[in-house]
C-alpha positions, 0 to 999 in steps of 0.5 A: 254698073247700073245705075240705082233706080229710086221712087221719089217721096217729096213729105212725111205723108206715109200714104204715098211712100212704099216701105219695101222698095229703094227710096229717095226721100226729096229732103229731111221733112220727109222723116218725123222722128215720131215715125223713125220705126217705118222709115229707118227699115227702109233703102232710102237715100235723102236728098241734100238741099240745095241751099246747104251752102249759104253762098250757093243762095246768095248767087240764086237770090239774083235770079230769084230777085229778078223774076220777082221784079219782072212779074211785079211789073206785069202784075203792076199792068195787068191789076190796074187794067182789072181794078180800073186804077193807075197806080204806080209800081210802088203802090201795089210793091206796098199791097202785094209784093210781100206775098209775091216776093214770099211765093216767088222764093218758095216756089223757086226752091220747090222747083230746084228741088225736083229739077235736081232730081231730074238731073242727078238721080234715076226716078222710076216713079212717084205718087201725085194727087190728080187734084186741080193745083186750086189747093194751093191757094192762100188767102193772104201773106200770113196764110202763105207763112202758115201753108209753106210750113205744111206737108198738104201744101207742098205736096201739091206745089211739088206735085205741080212741080213733077207736072209741069217738069215732065221727066219724072214718070208718076202715079195717081195716087186718088187718097182722100186729102184732109182739108187743113184749118184756115190761117186767118191771121193775115187777113185780120187788121191790127188789134184796137188798142190795148188800153181800150178795154171795152169788151166787144160782145157783139161786131155791130158794136164794134163796127160803130166804134171803130166808125166813130173813132173813124171820123174824129181821126180822119184829119190827123196828119199822123198815122201810127200802126204797129211801130212798137212804140210804147203807149206815151210815146205814141200820144206824144207823137200824135199831140206834137203833129196835130193828131187826136191822142187816139191810136190808129188801127185797122178793121177786119177784113169780113169774113172770105169763107163763102168767096168763089175764086174765078178760075177762068178769070184768073187764067185770062188775067195773068200770063204764061209765056211757055218759056219753061223752067222755073219762070214758067212754073211760077207763073202757072201756079200764081193764078191759083195762089194769089189771095182773093183780096187782091182781086175778086174781094178787093172790094171787100179790102177797100170796105175794111180800109173804109171802116178803119180808125185810120187818117185820111190824108196823113201826112207822115205814116210810120211802122215797124211790122204792119208792112208785111203782114196787115193787108188792110194798112198795107191797101190803105197806104197803097192807095195814098202814097200817090199824094203827098203822104210819106211812109217811115219804116222802122227796123224791127230786127236783127241781121239788117245790115249784116246778112249778105242779103235780106230781102225784107231790108230791100222791100223795106228800103224800096217802100219807105220814105225814110228807113230808120235803122239800129246804126248801119246806115252810112252814107245813104240819105234815105236811112235815118238812124233810131235807137233799137226799143231796148236801148230805152230800157236800163242795163241790167245788175249783175246777177246774184246767181252767179253759176246760171247760164242762159242758151239762147236757142234759135227758130228751126223748121222743117220747110224753108219759108223764106229765102234768107241766109240766117234761116234754119231749115231741113239740113241747116236745122240738123247741122244746128241741132247737132252743134247745139247738142254738142254745146250742151253736152260739153258744158253740162259737164262742169258742175260749177255751171247750172245751164237753162235752155231758152227756146224761140217762142213757137218753136215745136221742132228744136225742144222735141229734137233736143228732148234726150238730152235735157232730160240726161243732162239735167238741163233746165227750160226757161219759162219766165214770160219777158226774155229780159227776166231771164237775162237778169236771172243769168250769170252769163247768157250764150247767144247761138244765133246773131239775133235781135237777143244778142244785141239786146243783151249787149245794150243792156251790158249782160255779159254775153257771147255768140256762136257764130258758126260760118256754116249757118249765115253769111255776112255782107263786106261792109259787116266783116270787120265789126264781127271780127273784132267780137272774135278777136275779144273772144265775144263770138267764136266760130266752133263750139270747142272755141266757145266752150274754151272760153266760157270754161277758163273764165271760172265763173268771173264772167262779170270781170271779164265784161268789165274789161277795158278791152271787151267794153270797146269791142262792145262799144264798136259793135253796138255803134253800128248796129245796136245805136243806142242813144235812147233818145227815141221821141227826139229821134222820130219827132225830127224824121217827122218835121224833116218830111213835113218841111 
């Protein structure tokens, strides 16, 4: 029997489609629901994503990690030589590591899709745009995060993978590309302190204020940038550590719109050993995508650091999230850690200590001198314990709305934008959507229960996918400004993923259950006993059927079940390891700072 031949489509851009020919869509991201009238009439197949299984992703994470460490070591030598620096690898890991790690993960994934097609399908043609790979350029970590979710940027990357792979015949498509809006959030520094309510009408006045505050703060011994601490705590920590009670913040980088990329310099500096395969592909794409703030505009980034209201040589720096998106903060830290300055990173979300692998966690461990986590540190001396921010909040009183059940939903996306076992993208997004739809339909049949859903902030995919079931079943959408307010109004919270909201509802003592489908994530060995305890006590459930059976079987007596002795003990055991709740946040931090300074 003759093998079926396909025309390959890599994105949802219909200008590259041939509707009348047998088509292989590279992934579900090609099929937009609003264009179903077009693609549903075609003769097509959709490629199943190679990382639908979390165990497969776990295995390949080792390969990605090795590629990252190899390229980081090379970039350390190249960038030190180009900028006439003598930084250690840790400094470059702090500055370029977040961007490089994400770029390698995304590029590896896109190459794997093309490589799988080459080895398993007969492709007779596809469409490739003849533009230079300079279209892959990104301005920062946050810009890459945004572009990795867009059709245009992914089309450019898939095109280059097809060209470099060389095994698929392609036709050049000269359709004019539309230039996407540039995402600049990652280039901008952290905002000026919200309690300084001055309205800046001119950049000159803002720069002057930054300069003045910077002069006052140069001698501070403690730097705190985006650490998720309340304002009063920042001021107390500053005063306790001989620092002015003035907030730290980073300046903006000058506008990069006019920046010209030196393509010849980039080709000359960077390396391709001609070994073929995914590693060569990543190394060949890197010069085109690397942000100019790490190369041509490095001086502009340095200037932004000089203009920032930051200490010159603090003993300790504390952050929770700036180590990822704030390019000015990262350069500031990278420059001063070669001395005596110590870096403290504070855990900022769930799935740390539980996921089979976690690149965020690995990065934060490596760049920090002390890594503060929410209970799971074990015997590692580098790790310390700290209460989560929500552990400082008072318990929520039982709701008078006895029939209201809140279902908390996870974010879904079309393309993979980072390598993580719990990320929902492509086929995993569809699997999750089907689970949620089944859950909503089953529970909405019960007259005693009023269902509300809480979408993940900024998620546009899931509301569109669930629109029909929400309308047909009369399900309401939670629109409270704060998640805690939505919790307060509910008698039971159903969490559809193992995230920060689940830890928070446990911490504040709100009746909660967790849908923990093993097909959507994979636990590390050390975490499994804690989740087994939740499952045995029916706090966590592996299937929708088990969860609904338990919820409906309680007949509305959620608080009685939640307050029973067995459930309280199970909650305590789990929370002690993943939502450590002493609540002595200020004392815990002060103890860490004093220990690092001694």
